[in-house]
N, C-alpha and C positions, 0 to 999 in steps of 0.2 A: 656238710659239716666242715667246720674250719679246724684244722689241726695245726697247732703252733709248736714248733720245736725251739727251745731256748738254749743258747750256749754260745760261747765265744768263737767256736770253730775248732775245738780240740778233737782228738780222735773219737772220744766217747760221744761228743755232740754229733759228729758226722755219722757215727753208727746209729744213733737214735733217729736221725733224719732218714737214713737208709731204711731202717725198720718201719718207720711211719709210711714211707712210700711203698714198701712191700705190702704192708697191711692194706693200704688203699687199693693196690692192684688186686689183691686177693678178695677184697670185699665186693668189688665190682660196682661200688657206689660212686656218687658224685661228691668227692671229698677234695678239699684243697689243703696242701701242705705248705706252710710258710715258715721260714727260718728267721728267727729274731736273735741278733747278736749284739744289739745296743744295750749296754749295761743299765742305762737310765730306764729304758723300757722294761727290762727284766725286773728291776727293783720296784717299779711302779705296779707291776703285775704280781708282786709277792714272791718272786722266785728268789730263794735263798741259796740254793746250790744247783749246779748244772751237771749233767744235762737235765732238762725238764721238758715236760710235754703237757699241753693243755688241749682240751677238746671243747670247742664252742665257748672259750673263755674260762673254763674250769680246769685248774691244775689237777692232773691225774698222777703224774710221776715227777719226782724231783730227787736229784742226787744219785740217780742210777740209770742205766740203760734198760729200757723196757724192750722186751722181745717183740718181734712182729706179731706173734700169736697173742700176746697180752693186749697189744693195741687193737688187733683185729677183734678180739672179744669185746672191747669197749665200743667199737664201731657197730658191731652187730647187736649189742645189748641195748 
């Protein structure tokens, strides 16, 4: 599964990326975490506020930091 973290690099965006990596480690699955900080790419994907997170191209969280447990639940679901 492809996990995309969108954000310019602020502290909240860094925390979201950290939580995504923690969730991947806990899941034991083959998931890839990618950080996207290009504004044009974010707008093209429909991101209106950061941090944001998408799983396999679908936005799941936007404008808040998701916990590792929330992300893990999506990976397992």
